[in-house]
N, C-alpha and C positions, 0 to 999 in steps of 0.2 A: 692558193686553193681557189678552183673555179666556183661559179655560182651553184652548180649542181651538187658539188661536194659539200659546200657550206650548208645547203638545205638538208642533205643526208646527216651531217654532223649535228645540226640543230635538232632534227627529228629524233636522233639517237639520244641526245641530251634530255629532251622533253620526256622520252620514254623512260629513261633512267630515273628522272625525278618522280615520274608517276609511280613507278614501281616502289621507289623509296617511300613515297608518301603513303602508298597502299600498305606497305609493311608497317609504317608507323601507326597507321589507322588500325591495323590488325592487332598490334601490340597494345594500343590504347583500349581496343575493344576487349582483348583478353584480360587486361588489368581491370576494366570495368566489370567484366563478368566475374572475376575473382572476388570482387567486393559484394557479390550477391545479386547483380543485375541480371544474370543469365536465368532465363525461365527454366524451371525444373518441373518435370512431371513425375508421377509415381509416388511411392511412399516417402515420407520424410521422417527424420529423427529429430525430436525436439527435446531440449534440456529444460527441465523445470527445477529451479533453485529457490527454495523457500528459506527464510532467515532463522526461524526458531520454532521450538515446540512447547514453549511455556504458555503462549496465548492459544486458546483452544481453536480459534478460527482456522489456523493454517492446516492442521491435519484433518479437522472435521469438515471444513467447507472448501477452502481454496484448492487443496490438492485434488479431492475427488471431483469438484466442479470443473476445474481446468482439464483434467484427464478425460472426463466424460464428454466434454464439448469437443476436444480434439478428436476423439474417437468417432463422434457423431459426424464431424466434418470430413474425416479421413480415417476410415476404418483400419487401413493398413499402416497408418503412421505409428511410430514407436516413441514412447515417452521415457526419458531417463530422469528419474527423480532423485534429488538429494536435499537434505536439510542441514544447514550450517550450525544449528543449535547455538546461535548467538555469538559465534566465533568468526570475526572478520577474516582471519588468516586461513581458516578452514574453507570459507567460501571462495577465497581467491584460488585455492588449490582445486576446488570443485569446478570453477570456471575453466582453469587450465586443463583439467581432465576432459571437460566437454569439448574443448578445442582439439585436443589430441584425438578424441573419438570422432571428430569431424561431423558434429551435429549440424543440422541445417538452420536451426534457430535456437535462441536461448530466451526463456522467460525467467527474468531475474528479479526477485524481491530482495534487495540488498540489506545486509546487516549494517554496514557502514557505507553510506553513499559516497563518501570521499575516497576511502581506501580501495574501493572496488574499481575506481576509474581506470587504473592501469590494466586490469584484467579485461574490462570492457574494450579498451583500445586494442588489446591483443586479439580479441574475438573479431573486432571490426577489420583489423589488418588481415585476418584469415578469411574474410568474406562471410563471417557469421553474424547476422543481424541480432541485436539484443533488444528485447522488449522489456523496459523497466515496468515492473508490476508492483502496484501499491505505493512503493517508495521510488522517488526519482533519483536513480543512480547517476553519478557523474560519469563523464566520458562520452564517446560518440554513440549514444543509444539511438536506435532507429525509430522507436515508438514508445508510448507511455500510456498506461491506463491506471486510474486510481479514482478516488472520490474527490470532490471539491473540498479540499482539506481545511481551508480557511472557513468555509461554510460549516464544516463539522464543529469547529471551535465556536462559531457564532450560535449554532443550535444549542450547544452546551451552555454557553453564557446566558442566552435568553431563558433557557429552562431554569437555570439557577436563580436568575432574577425573579422569575415567576414564582418559584418556590419560596423565596425569601419575602416577597411582598414588601410591606412597609417596614420590615426588620432588616432590610438590606444594609443599612449603615449603623445598625444598633450594636454591632460587634465586628469581629474580624473573620475573613475567610482565609482558608488555607488552600494554596494551589499546588497540586501534585501534577507537574507537567511530565511529558514523555522524555525518553532518552535523547540526549543531545546529538548522538550520532545518527539519529533518524530525522531526515529533513521534514517529515510530516509533523513531528512534535513541535517544531517552531511555527508551522502554519496553524496547528490547532491553537497554540498559545496566542498567536497574533489575532486569530479570529475571535477567541474568547475575550481577550483584552479590549478589542474594538467595541465590544458590548458592555463589558464590566467597568471599564475605566471611568472613574468619577462617580460611579454608582454604588461601589462597595469599597470597603477598606481591606486591603490585602495585608494580613498579618505576617504570613510566611509563604514563601514560594520556593519549591524544590524541583530540580530536574532529576527524575528517578532513573537510576542506572538500569539499563536493559529492560525497562518497564516491569521490573520484578515486584511482585506483591509484597514480599518480605521487606524490600527496600522502602516501599511506600508505607508499610507498617512502621518501620523505624522512623521515617520522616514525620509521620502523623503523631507518633508517640512523643517525639521531640517538640513538635508544635504545641501539643497539649501542655507539656511541661513548661514551655516558654511563655505561652499566651494565657494559660489558665483555661480550664474546661468551660467555665461560664462565659468566656469571651468569644468562643468560636460559634459562629452562626451558620456557616456553610463550608462545603469542601468542593473545590473544583478538582475532579480527578479526570485525567485525560482518557483513561480506559477502564474497563470493567475489572480486570485482574487487580489493578492498583486500587480501585474502589473497594474491592473485597479486603485487601490488606488494611486500608484506611479504616473501614468500618469495624474490623476486629480491634484496632487500636482505640477507636472511639468508645466501643463497648467496655474495653478494659480500663479506659480512662474515666469511666463513670458518667459519660454523657447520656442523659435520658430525659426527654426523648432525643433521638439522634438528629443532628442537623441534616439538611438536604445534601446529598452527595450525587455528583454527576458520574457518568461513565461513557463507554463507547464499545462497540463490537457486538452487542446483543448476545454475549456468551450466556449459556443456559443458566449458570449460577447468578449472573447479573440480572437476567430476566426474573428469576425467582426472587431475588432481593427487591426488585421493583414491585413485584406482586405483594410481597409482605410489608413493603414500605420502608425497608432498611436503606434502600437506594432510591433516589427520586426518579432518575431516568437513565437511559442508555441511548446510544445512537445506533440505529439500524442502518446498515449499509448492505445493499444487495450484492453479496459476493458472487451470486450467479451472473449478474450483469457484468461485473468486473472480470470474472473468469471467461465469460463468453467473448468479451472484447479482446482479452489476451490471446485466447486460442485462435480467433480469426486473424489477428495481427501476425501471430507466429506462422500460421500456414501461408498467408499471403506473402510475407517477407521471405519465408523459407523457399517459396517457389519463384522468388525473384520479382514479385509483383509489388506495386506500390500500395500503401494504405492511404485511403482518402478520408481523413478525419477533418471535421470542421474546426476543431480547436487545435491550437498549438501552445506549447509551454516552453519556457527557457530554463535550463539548469545553469549553474555557475560556469559550465564548460561548453555547453551546446545550446544553440538557439533554434527556435522554430521546430521543436520536436512534435510530430503529429500525436495528438492525445485524445483519448476518450475519458471524460470526467463525469462521474455519476453523482447524482444528488443524494445526500444523506437525509434521514428522517429521524426526528426525535421520537424515541420510544418511551411511553409511559404506561401506566395501568390502563389508560383509556383506549389504546390502539394496538394492544398485543395481538388481538384476533386479526386485525387488518394488516399486520406486518409479518411477523415471523411465522405465525400459524398459517395465514393465507398463502404465503410464498413457499410453504412446505419445509421451512427450516427446522421447525419442531412440531411435534404433535402435542395436544393438550396433555395427554397422559405421560409424555416425557417430562414436561415441565412440572406438572402438578403431582408431586410426590405426596405420600400420606401426611408428611410433616406440614405441608402448606396447603392441604386440601381445603380448609375453611377459608383461607385467604384467596384461593383460586375461585371458590364459589362466590365470594363477595365481589370479586373482579369480573364476574360473569363468565368464567372459564370452567365449563362443565362438560 
């Protein structure tokens, strides 16, 4: 082969390699785009999956707030809403259905953060980003928004110590923690114990199945029977619905006056109990801020854009997840006007029924 022919052969070889590399690059780009990196314009379809309907917040606040914010940002966007009603297997089927319907993004508040991981993986493999909402689902989630959940527990613990004062070690407290399947429950408990450890005597501690009020009632009834009503000085309840169940048990058990009871979520019945003094406090969390973050993340990720969050969190399966974490506020009689009323969560006439009108007046709610 002469020199000219060798140069032609070499040029052909280089050209062949260039075409091959270009083809590889196109395949890689296509694969990257299939993972949700491709920019998309126009209307999106976003799946909203909430975990249960026993806690009032999901239907009263989260669903309408997320829906309203998505529509404000993207009037033509479509929202597909489902509620798993505390059933992990139902929620897995719901995620599968969203994948089949080829939604552009999923906002997921998981029933069980571990069991949903395989469904999150399926969505990711189909190029559908999953935003973990309120609870940090396992699997390759693309973003996360919630509250600073250890701080929630610290806020509850500090409030309980404040209510107990010099009686903190004069008896026992009962701890009604959240459901083990909810990763937030462990963070609430950790935060609370970081404040309470060494300053109170924990007589009984329970992890309440599915956060159910009747299960909290059963646990509290058992604690009264075991510890004796005169030995219970306080109750750490991780949320308002369980606080309601516990307070019913305390009344039935003959505790008068009632010991201080904590809560969380600022449910309207919880707020009413705070006003009447049956419940010492709740934790107010701006669901509007959380919903806004979730909607913004879903639209950005659905369009193939990045979310630029200053915080990151790690789950047991995924590291450095972009996160928006919102600060919780202790809600007591003193700041009801400055929290749930000021933010438009409730109106005074919604809270102050005829039954508690005098208590509302005493709290300055007129």
